[in-house]
C-alpha positions, 0 to 999 in steps of 0.5 A: 500500500502506497499511503503512509499512515498508521492503520490505527488512524484508518480504523478510527476513521471508519468508527468516526464515520459510523458514529456520524451516521448513527448520531447525526443521521449523516452519510459517511464522509465524502472526502477523507485525508488520513495521515500518521499525525492527524487526519480529517473527514469532510461531511455534507452538513448545514452547520458546525458541531456544538461543543456538546456534539463534539464531546459526544462523538468523541465519547462514542468513538472511544467507547467503540475503541474500548469495547475491543471489537474485532476488525475483520475482512471478508470478500464479496462480489461487486454486485452483492456489495452494491446491495449493501453499500454505497460504492460511488467512492470506490476507484473504477479499477477496484475490480469485481471482488471487493474487500469489506472491513467489519468492525464488530457489529458496529461498522462495515465498509468496502475498503482497500486500506490497512487496519488494526486487528481489534479496536483496542489497538487504536488507543484513544481518539481525539477531535482536534477541531471542526469547521464549517464552510459552504455546506461542508463540515470538516472534522480534524482528529488524531489517535493517541496512545493510551496507558495500560489500564487507562 
């Protein structure tokens, strides 16, 4: 894989996306930039998040991480996947067999990226900032190491 990022960050992005879907009834991010030190996701939205919403999103993501859910992969045909997932963000050259990443029963999404084996490997999740402009909510975040037992 050519991208230079920490797999913990990519798995955290999947959890953030599902949290946004569940909590705010939004689709997954339409654009994401995943890096080692910090990352960002862009969502179609009508305003910035409140401090309370930011705290709740952060808390929910960290609850999923702490649950130590397995992160697994399965493969399915593009035809079958199209019945369950939005495939519009996938590159044209992805092929007829798609890799689906499952995070316990919390999230499932077609993906070509590297991931952790269980959510606890992520450590902790922190939202660094949010901003809103022209119908786009940007959420900037990072993963942090968590001390054993912490």
